[in-house]
C-alpha positions as CSV (number, residue, x, y, z in Angstrom):
1,M,13.7,-16.2,-22.0
2,A,13.6,-13.3,-19.6
3,P,12.4,-13.9,-16.1
4,A,8.9,-12.8,-15.4
5,E,8.5,-9.4,-13.8
6,R,7.5,-9.7,-10.1
7,I,4.3,-8.2,-8.8
8,Y,3.5,-7.7,-5.2
9,R,0.1,-7.2,-3.5
10,V,0.4,-4.9,-0.4
11,I,-2.4,-4.6,2.1
12,F,-2.2,-1.9,4.7
13,H,-4.2,0.4,7.0
14,N,-4.5,4.0,6.1
15,Q,-6.8,6.5,7.8
16,G,-9.3,3.9,9.1
17,K,-9.5,2.1,5.7
18,V,-7.7,-1.0,4.3
19,Y,-5.8,-0.4,1.1
20,E,-4.9,-3.1,-1.3
21,I,-2.4,-2.0,-4.0
22,Y,-0.1,-3.7,-6.5
23,A,3.5,-2.8,-7.1
24,R,6.6,-4.1,-8.9
25,N,9.1,-3.3,-6.2
26,I,8.9,-3.6,-2.4
27,S,11.8,-3.1,0.1
28,D,12.5,-2.0,3.7
29,G,13.6,1.3,2.2
30,G,15.9,3.9,3.5
31,L,13.6,5.2,6.2
32,L,13.7,3.2,9.4
33,G,10.3,1.7,10.3
34,F,8.8,2.1,6.8
35,V,8.1,-0.2,3.8
36,E,9.1,1.4,0.5
37,I,6.7,0.7,-2.3
38,E,7.7,1.6,-5.9
39,E,6.2,1.3,-9.4
40,L,2.5,1.0,-8.4
41,T,0.4,-0.7,-11.0
42,F,-3.3,-0.4,-11.7
43,G,-5.7,-2.3,-13.9
44,E,-5.6,-2.0,-17.7
45,R,-7.1,1.2,-19.0
46,T,-9.0,-0.7,-21.7
47,Q,-11.5,-2.1,-19.3
48,V,-15.1,-1.2,-20.1
49,V,-16.3,-1.4,-16.4
50,V,-14.7,1.3,-14.2
51,D,-14.3,0.6,-10.5
52,P,-14.7,3.8,-8.4
53,A,-12.5,2.5,-5.7
54,E,-9.6,1.8,-8.1
55,E,-10.2,5.2,-9.8
56,K,-9.9,6.8,-6.3
57,L,-6.6,5.0,-5.7
58,K,-5.3,6.0,-9.1
59,S,-6.0,9.7,-8.4
60,E,-4.6,9.5,-4.9
61,F,-1.4,8.0,-6.1
62,A,-1.2,9.9,-9.4
63,G,2.4,11.2,-10.0
64,V,3.7,9.1,-7.0
65,K,7.0,7.5,-7.9
66,R,7.6,5.9,-4.5
67,T,5.5,5.7,-1.3
68,Y,6.5,4.8,2.2
69,V,4.0,3.0,4.4
70,P,4.7,2.7,8.2
71,M,5.7,-0.9,8.9
72,H,3.1,-1.2,11.7
73,A,0.3,-0.3,9.2
74,V,1.2,-3.2,6.8
75,I,-1.1,-6.2,7.2
76,R,0.4,-8.4,4.5
77,V,2.7,-8.4,1.4
78,D,2.4,-11.2,-1.2
79,E,4.3,-11.9,-4.4
80,V,1.5,-12.8,-6.9
81,E,1.4,-14.2,-10.4
82,K,-0.6,-11.4,-11.9
83,E,-2.0,-8.0,-10.9
84,G,-5.4,-7.9,-9.3
85,Q,-7.8,-5.1,-8.7
86,A,-6.6,-2.3,-6.4
87,K,-9.2,-1.3,-3.8
88,I,-10.0,0.5,-0.7
89,S,-12.3,-1.2,1.8
90,D,-13.6,-0.5,5.3
91,S,-11.8,-2.1,8.1
92,D,-14.1,-4.9,9.2
93,G,-12.6,-5.2,12.7
94,N,-10.8,-8.5,12.1
95,V,-7.4,-6.8,12.0
96,T,-6.4,-4.1,14.4
97,P,-3.4,-1.8,13.6
98,F,-0.5,-2.1,16.0
99,P,-0.8,0.7,18.6
100,M,1.8,3.4,18.2
101,P,2.9,5.7,21.0
102,V,2.2,9.4,20.4
103,Y,5.1,11.7,21.0
104,G,4.5,15.4,21.0
105,P,6.8,18.4,21.4
106,G,8.5,18.4,24.8
107,K,7.3,14.9,25.8
108,G,9.7,12.2,26.6
109,S,12.7,14.5,26.6
110,D,12.9,14.9,30.4
């Protein structure tokens, strides 16, 4: 019997919202400070009820083979038994993203 395929739930901050997505592969990737997320999965297309939040995620990530999320934006990564519903929700204030210094042209090079 072949081993079951792993599925990961990744929750992260993006533009003031909290994204919850599912993927088959997660790694620290080749870009320093980023989490590499590959093979995003979405709910079965045979569902009668269509969730607008999941549809928005599907269209946002349409054609994306791999995405890189800044490590400081990641809230949590879980290996789960089965895929859940991808969603975007408002940040309720319980989790604050890690502050990041802002470097602009000419700053910090003195």
